N, CA and C atoms as an extended XYZ file, in Angstrom:
468
Properties=species:S:1:pos:R:3:atomname:S:1:resname:S:1:resid:I:1 pbc="F F F"
N       -15.773       23.371       10.710 N   MET     1
C       -14.910       22.525        9.920 CA  MET     1
C       -13.466       22.994       10.121 C   MET     1
N       -12.627       22.226       10.831 N   PRO     2
C       -11.226       22.623       11.042 CA  PRO     2
C       -10.460       22.704        9.724 C   PRO     2
N        -9.546       23.641        9.667 N   ILE     3
C        -8.752       23.862        8.456 CA  ILE     3
C        -7.280       23.626        8.756 C   ILE     3
N        -6.625       22.906        7.853 N   HIS     4
C        -5.182       22.704        7.911 CA  HIS     4
C        -4.581       23.470        6.738 C   HIS     4
N        -3.645       24.366        7.030 N   ASN     5
C        -2.961       25.134        5.988 CA  ASN     5
C        -1.516       24.683        5.902 C   ASN     5
N        -1.026       24.550        4.686 N   TYR     6
C         0.371       24.180        4.455 CA  TYR     6
C         0.968       25.200        3.503 C   TYR     6
N         2.018       25.872        3.959 N   PHE     7
C         2.714       26.861        3.150 CA  PHE     7
C         4.087       26.305        2.802 C   PHE     7
N         4.357       26.124        1.521 N   ALA     8
C         5.619       25.540        1.062 CA  ALA     8
C         6.673       26.632        1.003 C   ALA     8
N         7.746       26.405        1.746 N   ARG     9
C         8.787       27.424        1.846 CA  ARG     9
C        10.108       26.952        1.253 C   ARG     9
N        10.772       27.882        0.620 N   LYS    10
C        12.169       27.713        0.225 CA  LYS    10
C        12.909       28.761        1.041 C   LYS    10
N        13.591       28.287        2.102 N   GLY    11
C        14.142       29.224        3.076 CA  GLY    11
C        12.986       29.818        3.856 C   GLY    11
N        12.864       31.135        3.820 N   THR    12
C        11.764       31.788        4.525 CA  THR    12
C        10.660       32.240        3.576 C   THR    12
N        10.874       32.044        2.275 N   LYS    13
C         9.924       32.523        1.279 CA  LYS    13
C         8.963       31.409        0.842 C   LYS    13
N         7.673       31.719        0.804 N   ILE    14
C         6.666       30.786        0.304 CA  ILE    14
C         6.686       30.873       -1.218 C   ILE    14
N         6.882       29.705       -1.881 N   THR    15
C         7.000       29.734       -3.340 CA  THR    15
C         6.206       28.602       -3.997 C   THR    15
N         5.819       28.859       -5.234 N   ALA    16
C         5.146       27.838       -6.036 CA  ALA    16
C         6.082       26.663       -6.279 C   ALA    16
N         7.350       26.937       -6.510 N   GLU    17
C         8.329       25.872       -6.775 CA  GLU    17
C         8.469       24.958       -5.566 C   GLU    17
N         8.479       25.522       -4.371 N   ALA    18
C         8.588       24.702       -3.155 CA  ALA    18
C         7.374       23.780       -3.030 C   ALA    18
N         6.184       24.280       -3.361 N   LEU    19
C         4.981       23.440       -3.310 CA  LEU    19
C         5.041       22.362       -4.382 C   LEU    19
N         5.522       22.701       -5.559 N   ARG    20
C         5.642       21.705       -6.628 CA  ARG    20
C         6.575       20.578       -6.205 C   ARG    20
N         7.680       20.915       -5.568 N   LEU    21
C         8.655       19.903       -5.155 CA  LEU    21
C         8.168       19.062       -3.981 C   LEU    21
N         7.529       19.691       -3.013 N   ALA    22
C         7.069       18.968       -1.827 CA  ALA    22
C         5.756       18.247       -2.076 C   ALA    22
N         4.877       18.886       -2.829 N   GLY    23
C         3.544       18.347       -3.010 CA  GLY    23
C         2.697       18.644       -1.798 C   GLY    23
N         1.410       18.353       -1.895 N   PRO    24
C         0.535       18.549       -0.738 CA  PRO    24
C         0.713       17.380        0.236 C   PRO    24
N         1.480       17.604        1.293 N   VAL    25
C         1.789       16.543        2.253 CA  VAL    25
C         1.279       16.914        3.645 C   VAL    25
N         0.996       15.875        4.414 N   LEU    26
C         0.548       16.002        5.800 CA  LEU    26
C         1.357       15.056        6.660 C   LEU    26
N         1.608       15.428        7.901 N   ALA    27
C         2.173       14.473        8.847 CA  ALA    27
C         1.105       13.411        9.119 C   ALA    27
N         1.529       12.160        9.244 N   VAL    28
C         0.581       11.072        9.491 CA  VAL    28
C         1.155       10.102       10.506 C   VAL    28
N         0.264        9.495       11.274 N   GLU    29
C         0.608        8.414       12.193 CA  GLU    29
C        -0.245        7.215       11.814 C   GLU    29
N         0.408        6.092       11.529 N   ILE    30
C        -0.305        4.846       11.243 CA  ILE    30
C        -0.276        4.022       12.520 C   ILE    30
N        -1.448        3.613       12.990 N   GLU    31
C        -1.566        2.886       14.242 CA  GLU    31
C        -2.273        1.552       14.033 C   GLU    31
N        -2.096        0.663       15.005 N   VAL    32
C        -2.871       -0.577       14.985 CA  VAL    32
C        -4.338       -0.197       15.145 C   VAL    32
N        -5.255       -0.993       14.590 N   PRO    33
C        -6.673       -0.671       14.746 CA  PRO    33
C        -7.080       -0.727       16.216 C   PRO    33
N        -8.126        0.002       16.558 N   GLY    34
C        -8.584        0.092       17.934 CA  GLY    34
C        -8.870       -1.260       18.576 C   GLY    34
N        -9.514       -2.165       17.839 N   ALA    35
C        -9.846       -3.479       18.403 CA  ALA    35
C        -8.580       -4.252       18.767 C   ALA    35
N        -7.553       -4.176       17.926 N   LEU    36
C        -6.301       -4.866       18.223 CA  LEU    36
C        -5.607       -4.215       19.419 C   LEU    36
N        -5.629       -2.901       19.504 N   ALA    37
C        -5.025       -2.204       20.643 CA  ALA    37
C        -5.704       -2.623       21.946 C   ALA    37
N        -7.040       -2.704       21.935 N   GLN    38
C        -7.783       -3.135       23.133 CA  GLN    38
C        -7.433       -4.572       23.503 C   GLN    38
N        -7.350       -5.445       22.516 N   TRP    39
C        -7.022       -6.848       22.775 CA  TRP    39
C        -5.624       -6.963       23.376 C   TRP    39
N        -4.662       -6.235       22.811 N   LEU    40
C        -3.299       -6.272       23.336 CA  LEU    40
C        -3.250       -5.789       24.788 C   LEU    40
N        -3.966       -4.714       25.087 N   MET    41
C        -3.990       -4.200       26.461 CA  MET    41
C        -4.645       -5.204       27.414 C   MET    41
N        -5.715       -5.863       26.966 N   ALA    42
C        -6.393       -6.861       27.799 CA  ALA    42
C        -5.478       -8.048       28.085 C   ALA    42
N        -4.538       -8.313       27.178 N   GLN    43
C        -3.579       -9.403       27.356 CA  GLN    43
C        -2.309       -8.931       28.072 C   GLN    43
N        -2.335       -7.686       28.572 N   SER    44
C        -1.171       -7.062       29.227 CA  SER    44
C         0.045       -7.029       28.308 C   SER    44
N        -0.224       -6.840       27.025 N   ARG    45
C         0.855       -6.721       26.039 CA  ARG    45
C         0.950       -5.272       25.597 C   ARG    45
N         2.128       -4.907       25.163 N   GLN    46
C         2.376       -3.527       24.745 CA  GLN    46
C         1.776       -3.265       23.365 C   GLN    46
N         1.120       -2.117       23.248 N   VAL    47
C         0.589       -1.673       21.957 CA  VAL    47
C         1.736       -1.003       21.208 C   VAL    47
N         2.009       -1.433       19.968 N   PRO    48
C         3.122       -0.828       19.212 CA  PRO    48
C         2.950        0.679       19.037 C   PRO    48
N         4.058        1.388       19.075 N   GLN    49
C         4.044        2.825       18.825 CA  GLN    49
C         3.672        3.083       17.361 C   GLN    49
N         2.953        4.164       17.083 N   PRO    50
C         2.579        4.476       15.705 CA  PRO    50
C         3.811        4.665       14.823 C   PRO    50
N         3.647        4.368       13.551 N   VAL    51
C         4.665        4.663       12.548 CA  VAL    51
C         4.359        6.068       12.048 C   VAL    51
N         5.377        6.929       12.033 N   THR    52
C         5.158        8.314       11.629 CA  THR    52
C         5.908        8.618       10.330 C   THR    52
N         5.356        9.530        9.588 N   GLY    53
C         5.960        9.953        8.333 CA  GLY    53
C         5.058       10.961        7.663 C   GLY    53
N         5.099       10.977        6.358 N   LEU    54
C         4.278       11.901        5.584 CA  LEU    54
C         3.242       11.157        4.769 C   LEU    54
N         2.112       11.805        4.585 N   ALA    55
C         1.072       11.331        3.672 CA  ALA    55
C         0.984       12.343        2.537 C   ALA    55
N         0.950       11.838        1.329 N   LEU    56
C         0.812       12.688        0.145 CA  LEU    56
C        -0.643       12.680       -0.288 C   LEU    56
N        -1.239       13.853       -0.454 N   ILE    57
C        -2.599       13.928       -0.969 CA  ILE    57
C        -2.543       13.550       -2.440 C   ILE    57
N        -3.309       12.515       -2.801 N   ASP    58
C        -3.253       11.954       -4.149 CA  ASP    58
C        -4.664       11.883       -4.719 C   ASP    58
N        -5.044       12.900       -5.494 N   THR    59
C        -6.391       12.927       -6.065 CA  THR    59
C        -6.599       11.833       -7.112 C   THR    59
N        -5.522       11.202       -7.539 N   GLY    60
C        -5.634       10.086       -8.486 CA  GLY    60
C        -5.920        8.757       -7.816 C   GLY    60
N        -5.808        8.697       -6.483 N   ALA    61
C        -6.044        7.450       -5.746 CA  ALA    61
C        -7.495        7.412       -5.270 C   ALA    61
N        -8.223        6.394       -5.680 N   SER    62
C        -9.612        6.300       -5.236 CA  SER    62
C        -9.701        5.908       -3.768 C   SER    62
N        -8.682        5.172       -3.279 N   ARG    63
C        -8.644        4.743       -1.875 CA  ARG    63
C        -7.350        5.199       -1.224 C   ARG    63
N        -7.451        5.510        0.045 N   THR    64
C        -6.265        5.818        0.835 CA  THR    64
C        -5.458        4.541        0.993 C   THR    64
N        -4.150        4.650        0.977 N   CYS    65
C        -3.310        3.465        1.165 CA  CYS    65
C        -2.149        3.795        2.085 C   CYS    65
N        -1.608        2.748        2.688 N   VAL    66
C        -0.456        2.880        3.580 CA  VAL    66
C         0.657        1.989        3.072 C   VAL    66
N         1.868        2.318        3.468 N   ASP    67
C         3.015        1.499        3.108 CA  ASP    67
C         2.863        0.118        3.753 C   ASP    67
N         2.944       -0.928        2.950 N   GLY    68
C         2.778       -2.291        3.445 CA  GLY    68
C         3.787       -2.664        4.508 C   GLY    68
N         5.030       -2.213        4.355 N   VAL    69
C         6.072       -2.513        5.347 CA  VAL    69
C         5.745       -1.832        6.675 C   VAL    69
N         5.225       -0.603        6.622 N   ALA    70
C         4.892        0.130        7.846 CA  ALA    70
C         3.779       -0.574        8.616 C   ALA    70
N         2.730       -0.991        7.934 N   ILE    71
C         1.595       -1.602        8.637 CA  ILE    71
C         1.936       -2.993        9.155 C   ILE    71
N         2.675       -3.779        8.377 N   THR    72
C         3.049       -5.106        8.880 CA  THR    72
C         4.071       -4.993       10.005 C   THR    72
N         4.878       -3.925       10.009 N   GLY    73
C         5.820       -3.683       11.093 CA  GLY    73
C         5.130       -3.442       12.428 C   GLY    73
N         3.853       -3.051       12.370 N   LEU    74
C         3.062       -2.868       13.591 CA  LEU    74
C         2.465       -4.191       14.078 C   LEU    74
N         2.665       -5.261       13.305 N   GLY    75
C         2.107       -6.556       13.680 CA  GLY    75
C         0.693       -6.771       13.183 C   GLY    75
N         0.249       -5.942       12.250 N   VAL    76
C        -1.103       -6.075       11.700 CA  VAL    76
C        -1.058       -7.033       10.522 C   VAL    76
N        -1.907       -8.041       10.554 N   ASN    77
C        -1.971       -9.027        9.476 CA  ASN    77
C        -2.994       -8.612        8.432 C   ASN    77
N        -2.775       -8.992        7.177 N   PRO    78
C        -3.760       -8.669        6.138 CA  PRO    78
C        -5.069       -9.421        6.392 C   PRO    78
N        -6.161       -8.787        5.986 N   ILE    79
C        -7.477       -9.395        6.150 CA  ILE    79
C        -8.082       -9.802        4.811 C   ILE    79
N        -7.375       -9.556        3.735 N   GLY    80
C        -7.849       -9.905        2.409 CA  GLY    80
C        -6.983       -9.253        1.352 C   GLY    80
N        -7.413       -9.385        0.119 N   THR    81
C        -6.712       -8.759       -1.003 CA  THR    81
C        -7.742       -8.137       -1.942 C   THR    81
N        -7.256       -7.259       -2.782 N   THR    82
C        -8.103       -6.661       -3.806 CA  THR    82
C        -7.244       -6.328       -5.015 C   THR    82
N        -7.868       -6.300       -6.169 N   LEU    83
C        -7.181       -5.896       -7.389 CA  LEU    83
C        -7.249       -4.378       -7.459 C   LEU    83
N        -6.095       -3.747       -7.582 N   SER    84
C        -6.014       -2.295       -7.555 CA  SER    84
C        -5.326       -1.785       -8.815 C   SER    84
N        -5.841       -0.680       -9.338 N   ALA    85
C        -5.202       -0.041      -10.493 CA  ALA    85
C        -4.059        0.825       -9.983 C   ALA    85
N        -2.856        0.625      -10.524 N   THR    86
C        -1.697        1.426      -10.157 CA  THR    86
C        -1.118        2.049      -11.423 C   THR    86
N        -0.139        2.917      -11.254 N   ALA    87
C         0.516        3.523      -12.414 CA  ALA    87
C         1.181        2.455      -13.279 C   ALA    87
N         1.562        1.330      -12.671 N   ALA    88
C         2.218        0.238      -13.390 CA  ALA    88
C         1.218       -0.814      -13.893 C   ALA    88
N        -0.063       -0.542      -13.745 N   GLY    89
C        -1.094       -1.492      -14.167 CA  GLY    89
C        -1.785       -2.126      -12.966 C   GLY    89
N        -2.710       -3.037      -13.255 N   ALA    90
C        -3.476       -3.701      -12.198 CA  ALA    90
C        -2.558       -4.580      -11.352 C   ALA    90
N        -2.805       -4.568      -10.048 N   LYS    91
C        -1.964       -5.324       -9.128 CA  LYS    91
C        -2.804       -5.817       -7.948 C   LYS    91
N        -2.575       -7.060       -7.539 N   GLN    92
C        -3.231       -7.611       -6.354 CA  GLN    92
C        -2.531       -7.037       -5.122 C   GLN    92
N        -3.294       -6.436       -4.216 N   GLN    93
C        -2.707       -5.815       -3.032 CA  GLN    93
C        -3.471       -6.236       -1.785 C   GLN    93
N        -2.759       -6.275       -0.678 N   SER    94
C        -3.354       -6.687        0.588 CA  SER    94
C        -4.162       -5.560        1.213 C   SER    94
N        -5.154       -5.966        2.008 N   LEU    95
C        -5.978       -5.045        2.772 CA  LEU    95
C        -5.701       -5.261        4.255 C   LEU    95
N        -5.667       -4.177        5.022 N   TYR    96
C        -5.354       -4.228        6.450 CA  TYR    96
C        -6.338       -3.354        7.223 C   TYR    96
N        -6.651       -3.732        8.456 N   PRO    97
C        -7.339       -2.781        9.326 CA  PRO    97
C        -6.285       -1.826        9.884 C   PRO    97
N        -6.623       -0.565       10.061 N   ALA    98
C        -5.643        0.402       10.563 CA  ALA    98
C        -6.352        1.665       11.021 C   ALA    98
N        -5.622        2.443       11.790 N   ARG    99
C        -6.090        3.758       12.213 CA  ARG    99
C        -5.068        4.769       11.728 C   ARG    99
N        -5.558        5.837       11.100 N   LEU   100
C        -4.693        6.920       10.644 CA  LEU   100
C        -5.067        8.200       11.367 C   LEU   100
N        -4.046        8.849       11.906 N   ARG   101
C        -4.216       10.166       12.525 CA  ARG   101
C        -3.316       11.140       11.774 C   ARG   101
N        -3.822       12.338       11.629 N   PHE   102
C        -3.068       13.394       10.960 CA  PHE   102
C        -2.872       14.523       11.959 C   PHE   102
N        -1.739       14.523       12.693 N   PRO   103
C        -1.495       15.566       13.697 CA  PRO   103
C        -1.636       16.961       13.098 C   PRO   103
N        -2.251       17.846       13.854 N   GLY   104
C        -2.467       19.210       13.379 CA  GLY   104
C        -3.751       19.367       12.595 C   GLY   104
N        -4.498       18.267       12.420 N   THR   105
C        -5.791       18.317       11.745 CA  THR   105
C        -6.805       17.597       12.634 C   THR   105
N        -8.049       17.640       12.229 N   ALA   106
C        -9.100       16.920       12.955 CA  ALA   106
C        -9.318       15.531       12.361 C   ALA   106
N        -8.459       15.119       11.446 N   ILE   107
C        -8.660       13.840       10.757 CA  ILE   107
C        -8.057       12.706       11.572 C   ILE   107
N        -8.913       11.799       11.996 N   ASP   108
C        -8.549       10.619       12.786 CA  ASP   108
C        -9.529        9.539       12.356 C   ASP   108
N        -9.069        8.592       11.540 N   ILE   109
C        -9.977        7.638       10.910 CA  ILE   109
C        -9.565        6.202       11.205 C   ILE   109
N       -10.538        5.419       11.611 N   GLU   110
C       -10.369        3.977       11.811 CA  GLU   110
C       -10.861        3.309       10.521 C   GLU   110
N        -9.975        2.572        9.864 N   PHE   111
C       -10.321        1.884        8.617 CA  PHE   111
C       -10.560        0.399        8.903 C   PHE   111
N       -11.687       -0.120        8.441 N   ASN   112
C       -11.898       -1.572        8.495 CA  ASN   112
C       -10.941       -2.260        7.532 C   ASN   112
N       -10.710       -1.613        6.396 N   SER   113
C        -9.722       -2.129        5.449 CA  SER   113
C        -9.117       -0.962        4.681 C   SER   113
N        -7.801       -0.975        4.645 N   ILE   114
C        -7.049        0.048        3.920 CA  ILE   114
C        -6.040       -0.695        3.046 C   ILE   114
N        -5.761       -0.150        1.911 N   LEU   115
C        -4.863       -0.779        0.947 CA  LEU   115
C        -3.413       -0.700        1.408 C   LEU   115
N        -2.701       -1.807        1.350 N   GLY   116
C        -1.261       -1.824        1.597 CA  GLY   116
C        -0.559       -1.678        0.262 C   GLY   116
N         0.349       -0.738        0.158 N   ALA   117
C         1.030       -0.469       -1.115 CA  ALA   117
C         2.535       -0.398       -0.901 C   ALA   117
N         3.270       -0.553       -1.975 N   ASP   118
C         4.727       -0.414       -1.923 CA  ASP   118
C         5.067        1.057       -2.142 C   ASP   118
N         5.354        1.749       -1.044 N   LEU   119
C         5.724        3.159       -1.132 CA  LEU   119
C         7.211        3.348       -0.851 C   LEU   119
N         7.970        2.267       -0.923 N   SER   120
C         9.403        2.342       -0.637 CA  SER   120
C        10.078        3.316       -1.595 C   SER   120
N        10.996        4.065       -1.058 N   GLY   121
C        11.757        5.008       -1.874 CA  GLY   121
C        11.069        6.336       -2.078 C   GLY   121
N         9.856        6.497       -1.590 N   GLN   122
C         9.146        7.761       -1.752 CA  GLN   122
C         9.418        8.641       -0.539 C   GLN   122
N         9.895        9.856       -0.761 N   SER   123
C        10.177       10.765        0.346 CA  SER   123
C        10.099       12.206       -0.123 C   SER   123
N         9.959       13.095        0.840 N   VAL   124
C         9.979       14.539        0.598 CA  VAL   124
C        10.852       15.149        1.685 C   VAL   124
N        11.892       15.844        1.288 N   GLY   125
C        12.763       16.496        2.252 CA  GLY   125
C        13.372       15.546        3.263 C   GLY   125
N        13.657       14.319        2.829 N   GLY   126
C        14.264       13.332        3.715 CA  GLY   126
C        13.282       12.592        4.606 C   GLY   126
N        11.996       12.931        4.554 N   ARG   127
C        10.970       12.212        5.327 CA  ARG   127
C        10.215       11.274        4.399 C   ARG   127
N        10.002       10.044        4.889 N   LYS   128
C         9.347        9.024        4.065 CA  LYS   128
C         7.860        9.303        3.869 C   LYS   128
N         7.404        9.049        2.648 N   ILE   129
C         5.967        9.023        2.362 CA  ILE   129
C         5.496        7.628        2.768 C   ILE   129
N         4.603        7.551        3.754 N   ILE   130
C         4.129        6.252        4.228 CA  ILE   130
C         2.635        6.058        3.994 C   ILE   130
N         1.986        7.052        3.377 N   ALA   131
C         0.561        6.923        3.067 CA  ALA   131
C         0.213        7.849        1.912 C   ALA   131
N        -0.811        7.454        1.193 N   LEU   132
C        -1.410        8.299        0.163 CA  LEU   132
C        -2.841        8.572        0.596 C   LEU   132
N        -3.220        9.839        0.664 N   VAL   133
C        -4.581       10.216        1.025 CA  VAL   133
C        -5.404       10.214       -0.252 C   VAL   133
N        -6.331        9.283       -0.324 N   GLY   134
C        -7.146        9.114       -1.520 CA  GLY   134
C        -8.488        9.822       -1.446 C   GLY   134
N        -9.268        9.614       -2.510 N   ARG   135
C       -10.555       10.287       -2.613 CA  ARG   135
C       -11.573        9.789       -1.604 C   ARG   135
N       -11.339        8.618       -0.969 N   ASP   136
C       -12.259        8.172        0.083 CA  ASP   136
C       -12.229        9.151        1.258 C   ASP   136
N       -11.065        9.709        1.583 N   ILE   137
C       -10.983       10.748        2.621 CA  ILE   137
C       -11.330       12.108        2.021 C   ILE   137
N       -10.785       12.402        0.848 N   LEU   138
C       -11.008       13.711        0.236 CA  LEU   138
C       -12.478       13.981       -0.057 C   LEU   138
N       -13.292       12.934       -0.208 N   SER   139
C       -14.717       13.133       -0.464 CA  SER   139
C       -15.418       13.777        0.734 C   SER   139
N       -14.749       13.785        1.895 N   ARG   140
C       -15.293       14.416        3.106 CA  ARG   140
C       -14.647       15.776        3.378 C   ARG   140
N       -13.814       16.234        2.448 N   CYS   141
C       -12.997       17.429        2.681 CA  CYS   141
C       -13.211       18.478        1.602 C   CYS   141
N       -12.707       19.660        1.914 N   LEU   142
C       -12.557       20.714        0.926 CA  LEU   142
C       -11.061       20.932        0.778 C   LEU   142
N       -10.550       20.762       -0.441 N   LEU   143
C        -9.132       20.931       -0.719 CA  LEU   143
C        -8.949       22.097       -1.674 C   LEU   143
N        -8.127       23.057       -1.264 N   VAL   144
C        -7.765       24.175       -2.135 CA  VAL   144
C        -6.264       24.098       -2.343 C   VAL   144
N        -5.859       23.916       -3.599 N   TYR   145
C        -4.444       23.846       -3.959 CA  TYR   145
C        -4.137       25.105       -4.743 C   TYR   145
N        -3.365       25.995       -4.134 N   ASN   146
C        -3.021       27.261       -4.769 CA  ASN   146
C        -1.564       27.196       -5.200 C   ASN   146
N        -1.338       26.685       -6.408 N   GLY   147
C         0.017       26.553       -6.925 CA  GLY   147
C         0.778       27.860       -6.971 C   GLY   147
N         0.222       28.901       -7.636 N   PRO   148
C         0.953       30.168       -7.697 CA  PRO   148
C         1.224       30.766       -6.316 C   PRO   148
N         0.330       30.530       -5.368 N   GLY   149
C         0.502       31.069       -4.016 CA  GLY   149
C         1.437       30.239       -3.150 C   GLY   149
N         1.742       29.001       -3.588 N   GLY   150
C         2.653       28.146       -2.841 CA  GLY   150
C         2.047       27.541       -1.585 C   GLY   150
N         0.720       27.323       -1.586 N   PHE   151
C         0.112       26.725       -0.393 CA  PHE   151
C        -1.105       25.894       -0.781 C   PHE   151
N        -1.515       25.044        0.164 N   TYR   152
C        -2.791       24.367        0.037 CA  TYR   152
C        -3.513       24.455        1.377 C   TYR   152
N        -4.827       24.319        1.339 N   ALA   153
C        -5.650       24.304        2.546 CA  ALA   153
C        -6.563       23.085        2.459 C   ALA   153
N        -6.726       22.410        3.578 N   LEU   154
C        -7.578       21.225        3.655 CA  LEU   154
C        -8.490       21.390        4.851 C   LEU   154
N        -9.787       21.345        4.619 N   SER   155
C       -10.728       21.392        5.746 CA  SER   155
C       -11.486       20.089        5.786 C   SER   155
N       -11.767       19.651        7.000 N   TYR   156
C       -12.390       18.341        7.224 CA  TYR   156
C       -13.556       18.500        8.140 C   TYR   156
């Protein structure tokens, strides 16, 4: 089981405060789904480059979600909608096929449907949060969040 370790630093020192401010984040690449990539290549069309940013591990999210603007920017159309519970109450949200890769980890998942959410304005250290890692992925992982130690570990 590969392990991803994240040590939150303030300068060169690993601190609990740095982890509190950054949160448990991972680099993420949002890509067009494999079937769409194959179709585009068969049509001699260019496959869009992945959208890169940060994913925040969110134990409160039952499903992983991606920024709606990021996924539609790849040319991926919604395949349906679902009613989703958010901090602001229930909201109808679009579903998209997508592939998520987390560089530096073994996590590479093709989703038949992933929730599109409004993550605009969310960032850590000047990098945009473009995905929330929900319990659908975390149910396959071991997550250790060591607040006092200023680090987290994720194995998949």
